[in-house]
C-alpha positions in Angstrom: 0.1 0.1 0.0 1.5 3.4 -1.1 0.6 6.7 0.3 -2.3 8.3 -1.6 -1.9 11.7 -3.3 -5.3 13.1 -2.1 -6.0 16.0 0.2 -4.4 16.2 3.6 -6.3 14.5 6.4 -8.5 16.8 8.5 -6.2 16.7 11.4 -3.2 18.0 9.4 -5.3 20.9 8.1 -5.4 22.4 11.6 -1.7 22.7 11.9 1.1 23.6 12.0 2.3 23.0 14.6 1.2 19.4 14.3 0.9 17.7 17.8 1.7 14.1 18.4 1.1 12.3 21.8 2.3 8.9 22.8 5.6 7.2 23.8 8.9 6.6 22.0 12.4 5.1 22.2 15.2 7.3 21.0 18.3 5.2 20.3 21.6 6.6 19.3 24.1 4.5 17.3 27.7 4.9 16.0 27.1 4.6 12.3 29.9 4.2 9.9 30.4 7.5 7.8 30.5 5.5 4.6 27.0 4.1 5.3 25.5 7.5 6.3 26.9 9.3 3.2 24.7 7.2 1.0 21.8 9.4 2.3 23.3 12.7 2.9 23.2 15.2 0.0 26.6 15.8 -1.5 26.6 19.5 -0.8 26.2 18.9 3.0 29.0 18.0 5.4 28.6 14.9 7.5 29.6 15.4 11.2 32.1 12.6 11.8 35.0 11.5 13.9 37.3 8.6 13.3 35.1 7.4 10.5 31.8 7.4 12.4 28.8 9.7 12.8 26.0 9.7 15.2 22.7 8.1 13.9 20.2 5.7 15.2 16.5 5.5 15.3 13.3 7.0 16.8 10.6 4.3 17.3 7.2 5.9 18.4 3.7 4.8 19.1 1.3 7.7 18.9 -2.2 7.4 20.5 -3.2 10.8 19.4 -2.0 12.7 16.3 -3.5 14.5 13.2 -3.6 11.1 11.5 -5.0 9.3 14.6 -3.1 6.3 16.1 -0.2 5.0 14.3 3.3 3.6 14.6 6.6 5.3 13.3 10.2 4.3 12.8 12.6 7.0 11.8 16.0 5.8 10.8 18.6 8.5 11.4 21.6 8.3 9.1 23.7 10.8 11.0 24.2 14.4 11.9 24.9 16.9 9.0 26.4 20.4 9.3 25.0 23.4 7.4 26.2 26.7 8.9 25.2 27.9 11.4 23.8 24.7 12.8 23.9 20.9 12.7 20.8 18.7 12.4 19.9 15.0 12.1 19.2 13.5 8.8 16.5 10.8 8.3 17.5 8.0 6.1 14.0 6.5 6.0 10.7 7.0 7.8 8.2 4.1 8.1 4.6 4.6 9.3 1.6 2.3 9.2 -0.7 5.2 8.1 -1.2 6.3 4.6 -2.2 9.7 5.8 1.0 10.1 7.9 3.1 9.0 5.0 1.5 11.4 2.6 2.1 14.3 5.1 5.7 13.2 5.6 6.5 13.3 1.9 4.3 16.2 0.7 4.5 18.7 3.7 7.9 17.8 5.5 10.0 16.5 2.7 10.8 13.2 4.3 11.5 9.8 2.7 8.3 8.3 4.2 7.1 4.8 3.3 4.0 2.8 4.4 4.9 -0.3 6.5 3.2 -2.9 8.7 4.1 -3.1 12.4 3.3 -6.4 14.1 3.8 -6.7 17.8 3.9 -9.7 20.2 5.1 -10.2 23.7 7.6 -12.9 24.8 9.2 -14.0 27.9 12.5 -15.9 28.4 14.3 -17.4 31.3 18.0 -16.2 31.5 20.5 -17.8 33.9 22.3 -15.3 36.1 25.5 -16.4 37.8 25.9 -16.0 41.5 29.1 -14.3 41.9 29.3 -14.6 45.7 28.8 -18.5 45.5 31.5 -18.6 42.7 34.0 -17.0 45.1 33.2 -19.7 47.7 33.7 -22.4 45.1 30.1 -23.2 45.1 29.2 -22.0 41.7 25.6 -21.6 41.1 23.1 -19.3 39.5 19.5 -18.4 39.3 17.0 -17.9 36.6 15.3 -14.6 35.9 12.4 -14.1 33.7 12.8 -11.3 31.2 9.8 -10.0 29.2 10.1 -8.4 25.7 8.0 -6.7 23.1 8.9 -7.8 19.7 8.1 -5.7 16.7 8.2 -7.1 13.2 8.3 -4.4 10.5 7.4 -5.1 6.9 7.7 -2.4 4.3 4.9 -2.2 1.7 5.9 -2.4 -1.9 2.9 -2.2 -4.3 0.6 -5.1 -3.5 3.2 -7.0 -1.7 5.5 -6.3 1.4 9.1 -6.8 2.2 10.4 -7.8 5.7 12.8 -5.0 6.8 13.8 -6.0 10.4 12.7 -7.2 13.9 13.1 -5.0 17.0 13.0 -6.5 20.5 12.3 -4.2 23.4 12.7 -5.2 27.0 9.7 -4.8 29.1 9.9 -3.9 32.8 7.8 -5.5 35.6 5.6 -8.6 35.2 3.6 -9.1 32.1 -0.1 -8.2 32.7 0.7 -6.1 35.8 -1.2 -3.0 36.1 1.1 -1.4 38.6 3.3 1.5 37.5 6.1 1.0 40.0 8.8 1.8 37.5 10.6 5.2 37.7 9.5 7.3 34.8 12.4 9.7 35.0 12.3 13.5 35.1 10.0 15.8 32.9 12.0 17.6 30.3 11.5 19.9 27.4 13.8 20.0 24.4 14.1 20.6 20.7 15.1 18.1 18.1 16.0 20.1 14.9 16.2 18.1 11.6 17.1 18.7 8.0 14.9 17.2 5.3 14.1 17.8 1.6 16.2 17.0 -1.4 13.4 14.6 -2.5 11.2 14.4 -5.6 8.4 16.2 -3.8 10.8 18.9 -2.1 14.0 19.4 -4.1 15.0 22.2 -1.8 16.8 21.7 1.5 14.4 22.1 4.4 14.7 22.4 8.1 12.0 21.8 10.8 12.0 21.5 14.5 10.4 18.9 16.8 9.6 20.5 20.3 9.3 17.6 22.8 7.8 17.5 26.2 8.1 14.1 28.0 9.5 12.1 30.8 12.8 10.5 29.9 14.9 7.8 31.4 17.7 5.6 30.2 16.9 2.0 29.2 18.6 -1.0 27.7 19.1 -0.7 24.0 16.6 -2.4 21.8 18.0 -5.6 19.9 17.6 -5.3 16.2 18.2 -8.0 13.6 17.5 -8.5 9.9 15.1 -11.1 8.4 18.2 -13.3 7.3 19.7 -13.3 10.8 18.7 -16.1 13.1 19.6 -14.3 16.4 19.4 -10.6 17.4 22.5 -8.6 16.8 23.3 -6.1 19.6 26.2 -4.5 17.9 27.5 -5.2 14.4 28.9 -1.9 13.3 26.8 -2.2 10.2 29.0 -5.0 8.8 26.3 -7.8 9.0 27.1 -9.7 5.8 23.7 -11.3 5.5 22.0 -7.9 4.7 24.0 -7.0 1.6 25.5 -3.5 1.1 24.4 -2.2 -2.4 24.6 1.5 -2.5 21.7 1.6 -4.9 19.3 0.0 -2.4 18.1 2.5 0.2 16.4 0.0 2.2 19.3 -2.2 2.6 21.4 0.8 3.6 18.9 1.9 6.2 19.1 -1.6 7.7 22.8 -1.2 8.0 22.2 2.0 10.0 19.8 0.0 12.4 22.4 -2.8 12.6 25.1 -0.4 13.8 26.4 -0.2 17.3 24.0 1.4 20.0 25.5 3.6 22.6 22.5 5.2 24.2 18.8 4.4 24.5 16.2 6.8 26.0 12.6 6.1 26.7 10.2 8.9 26.2 6.9 8.5 28.1 4.0 10.9 28.3 5.2 12.3 25.0 3.9 15.5 23.5 5.6 16.6 20.3 5.0 19.8 18.4 6.2 19.7 14.8 6.6 23.0 13.1 6.2 23.5 9.4 9.6 23.3 7.5 11.4 26.2 6.1 13.5 26.3 3.1 17.2 26.9 3.9 20.2 27.5 1.6 22.8 24.8 1.5 26.2 26.1 2.2 28.9 24.7 0.0 31.6 22.7 1.5 34.9 24.4 2.1 37.7 23.1 0.1 40.3 21.1 1.9 43.6 22.8 2.3 46.5 20.5 2.2 50.1 21.4 3.1 53.3 20.0 1.8 56.7 20.4 2.8 59.4 21.7 0.4 
């Protein structure tokens, strides 16, 4: 199912700013610069150090938005610099709403695509070693039940779909418990500026801001693996050989971003996000490198 080119949904006609409410996981990865450059326009400079840039993903579930309830996965290729500021650059945006997809493409200049999000809950018993007993020479351990929410994401392609990836999120507390005993973290306000555009719908370079109000706390990084991988890959540096690495295939390249090394994961709860209308900005040409040679 592709996004329809009809009029905007009624909810979007009331903005901007467009307001989204729900929860999200914001996960930062060390992404290889060579992988990120496949998405970044040539005239923009990628912010990198030692061959890596800062990318990752924004996985959200909105219970209230201009398009109603929907899920979203934003694959962040990296950080780009266009004076006087640096912003995130989205490699791919997947949503299970044709209205949200159309809005992302037509109004925000994002590489949005329609996808299916299938969620299940699993529990596993993991053996934990007892270090105190090991010191006494009485090696033993105990089993701890860990609960996960597993998300399978399939991107729509015409009348068919293509399996992109699986994401496994740890759940706190016992499954089915209605008690909210976990610490939700402090309430914060912040802005997440992003560049967009350079697409068929918006050939210009755009900049927009997401103003976020939420409670935030650090959590364990999600485990992400590709359809061809039997087990979750926690850190592969984007070098999983089963995914392929064709520069002409944006979907495969975005998967490499997701399979890169996670360094920080933040849970956003009680999320309220205001998205401003994008503005056209002028891309600043890269400065020529100056090389020195001894005579």
